[in-house]
C-alpha positions as CSV (number, residue, x, y, z in Angstrom):
1,E,-7.9,35.8,-130.9
2,F,-5.7,33.9,-128.7
3,Y,-6.7,31.1,-126.1
4,N,-4.5,29.6,-123.2
5,Q,-6.2,26.7,-122.5
6,D,-10.0,27.0,-124.3
7,N,-9.6,30.1,-122.5
8,L,-10.0,33.5,-124.6
9,T,-7.3,35.7,-123.5
10,F,-6.2,38.2,-126.1
11,V,-8.0,39.8,-129.3
12,I,-7.7,42.4,-131.5
13,D,-11.0,43.5,-133.5
14,K,-11.6,44.5,-136.8
15,N,-11.3,48.1,-135.4
16,S,-7.8,47.8,-134.2
17,N,-9.6,47.5,-130.5
18,V,-7.5,45.3,-128.0
19,G,-9.0,42.8,-125.1
20,I,-7.4,41.6,-122.8
21,G,-8.8,38.6,-120.2
22,G,-11.9,37.7,-121.6
23,V,-13.4,40.1,-123.5
24,I,-14.9,39.2,-127.2
25,E,-16.1,42.7,-128.4
26,P,-13.6,45.1,-127.0
27,N,-15.4,48.8,-127.3
28,E,-11.9,50.7,-126.3
29,L,-9.0,51.2,-128.3
30,L,-7.4,48.7,-125.1
31,H,-10.1,46.6,-123.0
32,I,-9.1,44.5,-120.0
33,H,-11.7,42.7,-118.4
34,R,-11.6,39.6,-116.0
35,N,-14.3,36.9,-116.0
36,F,-14.7,37.4,-111.8
37,N,-14.5,39.9,-109.2
38,S,-10.9,40.6,-108.5
39,D,-8.3,43.2,-108.9
40,I,-7.2,44.5,-111.9
41,G,-3.8,46.5,-112.8
42,I,-1.6,47.8,-115.0
43,R,1.8,48.8,-114.0
44,L,4.0,50.9,-115.5
45,S,7.9,50.2,-114.6
46,D,11.3,51.3,-115.9
47,S,15.0,50.1,-115.1
48,D,14.8,53.1,-112.4
49,S,11.9,52.1,-110.8
50,P,10.9,48.1,-111.5
51,D,8.1,48.8,-108.9
52,G,7.0,51.8,-111.1
53,V,3.4,53.4,-111.3
54,L,-0.2,50.9,-110.5
55,L,-3.3,52.2,-111.7
56,T,-5.6,49.9,-110.3
57,K,-9.5,48.9,-109.8
58,D,-9.9,46.9,-106.9
59,S,-12.6,44.0,-106.2
60,N,-14.1,46.9,-103.9
61,Q,-14.8,48.7,-107.3
62,D,-12.0,51.4,-106.0
63,F,-10.1,53.2,-108.6
64,I,-6.3,53.5,-106.9
65,I,-3.5,55.0,-108.6
66,K,-0.3,54.7,-106.7
67,N,3.4,55.4,-107.6
68,N,5.3,52.5,-105.8
69,D,8.7,54.7,-106.1
70,V,9.4,56.4,-102.5
71,N,10.3,59.5,-104.6
72,G,8.0,59.7,-107.3
73,D,5.2,62.1,-106.9
74,I,1.5,61.7,-108.6
75,I,0.5,64.7,-111.0
76,I,-2.4,65.5,-112.6
77,G,-2.3,68.3,-115.2
78,V,-4.1,69.9,-117.5
79,S,-3.3,71.5,-120.7
80,G,-1.2,74.7,-120.6
81,K,-0.5,73.6,-116.7
82,D,2.0,70.8,-116.0
83,K,0.9,70.7,-112.9
84,T,-2.2,71.4,-111.3
85,L,-2.6,68.9,-108.5
86,I,0.1,67.3,-106.5
87,I,0.8,64.6,-104.1
88,T,3.5,63.7,-103.0
89,P,5.2,61.0,-101.8
90,E,4.7,62.0,-98.1
91,G,1.1,62.8,-99.0
92,N,1.0,66.5,-99.2
93,V,-1.7,67.4,-101.7
94,G,-0.7,71.0,-103.6
95,I,-2.6,72.8,-105.9
96,G,-1.1,75.4,-108.1
97,T,2.3,74.6,-106.7
98,T,4.5,71.7,-107.5
99,K,6.2,71.6,-103.5
100,P,3.5,71.6,-101.1
101,L,4.6,73.1,-97.8
102,G,1.7,70.9,-95.8
103,V,-0.9,68.3,-96.1
104,F,-3.1,70.8,-98.1
105,D,-1.3,74.2,-100.0
106,I,-3.2,75.9,-102.3
107,R,-1.5,78.8,-104.2
108,G,-2.5,81.3,-106.6
109,G,-6.1,81.1,-106.3
110,N,-9.0,81.2,-103.9
111,L,-10.6,78.3,-101.4
112,I,-14.3,78.6,-102.8
113,I,-17.1,77.0,-100.4
114,P,-20.3,78.3,-101.9
115,E,-23.1,76.9,-99.9
116,T,-24.2,79.1,-97.1
117,S,-24.5,75.9,-94.6
118,S,-21.1,74.4,-95.1
119,K,-18.5,75.3,-92.2
120,V,-14.6,75.0,-91.9
121,G,-13.2,73.9,-89.1
122,I,-9.2,74.4,-88.3
123,G,-7.9,72.0,-85.3
124,I,-11.8,70.9,-84.9
125,S,-13.6,68.1,-86.9
126,N,-17.6,69.1,-86.6
127,P,-17.7,73.1,-86.5
128,N,-20.6,74.8,-85.5
129,N,-19.9,78.2,-87.0
130,Q,-19.0,79.0,-90.5
131,V,-15.2,79.5,-90.0
132,E,-13.9,77.8,-86.3
133,I,-10.1,77.7,-85.3
134,V,-9.3,76.0,-82.5
135,N,-5.8,75.1,-81.0
136,K,-4.7,72.5,-79.4
137,E,-5.9,72.8,-75.9
138,N,-9.2,72.5,-77.6
139,Q,-9.9,76.3,-76.9
140,T,-11.9,78.6,-79.7
141,T,-9.0,81.3,-81.1
142,I,-11.5,82.4,-83.8
143,L,-14.8,82.4,-84.7
144,I,-16.9,83.9,-87.3
145,K,-20.8,83.6,-88.0
146,Q,-23.2,84.4,-90.2
147,D,-26.6,84.8,-88.5
148,A,-28.3,88.0,-87.4
149,N,-28.8,87.9,-84.2
150,Y,-25.0,86.9,-83.1
151,N,-21.7,88.1,-83.6
152,V,-20.1,88.1,-86.7
153,A,-17.0,87.6,-85.7
154,E,-15.3,86.8,-82.5
155,I,-11.8,86.4,-81.2
156,Y,-10.4,84.4,-78.0
157,N,-7.8,84.3,-76.1
158,Q,-7.7,81.0,-73.9
159,D,-11.6,81.6,-74.3
160,N,-11.6,85.1,-73.1
161,L,-13.2,87.1,-75.6
162,T,-10.8,89.4,-77.1
163,F,-12.0,90.9,-79.9
164,V,-15.9,91.4,-81.4
165,I,-17.1,92.6,-84.2
166,D,-21.2,92.5,-83.8
167,K,-24.1,92.0,-86.3
168,N,-24.5,95.7,-86.7
169,S,-20.6,96.3,-87.9
170,N,-19.3,97.5,-84.0
171,I,-16.2,96.6,-83.2
172,G,-15.7,95.5,-79.3
173,I,-12.0,95.0,-78.0
174,G,-11.5,93.0,-74.9
175,G,-14.9,91.8,-75.1
176,I,-16.7,95.3,-74.5
177,I,-18.5,96.5,-77.7
């Protein structure tokens, strides 16, 4: 046990577990504790990246992983796959790719949203239908519904219905079935 002005600061127990910050009985190989609610961080750095990577538990109880190097990615991998998920310095997220081409880039698999009440919006934050794509002028361009009383899919050009598949699988072009 090591003390700093009568405060326990470091302990190695009989199981070789290490406690830092007032932990009397560390229950993991490394247990870091603060006796008041504040940020707790671990910094990993080297001579090429003195700001390094920071793992933090903040006072709001959030866990933060931050790469402070402007060229460094954050990579989460699993056994057999080196880069399963990547977050680039630009903030792009890639799954199945090490070079995401946009804010969210999925490769080599499917995006599955299994709940029937789930909705996907592109260009819209609160879609009313299962898939709704809206252009920058806020005009609906593609609409996919799954309701026995409505058309299954509708494609619009500047809010004019141009292609439709109805509930009976009939196809209409120019908005006519």
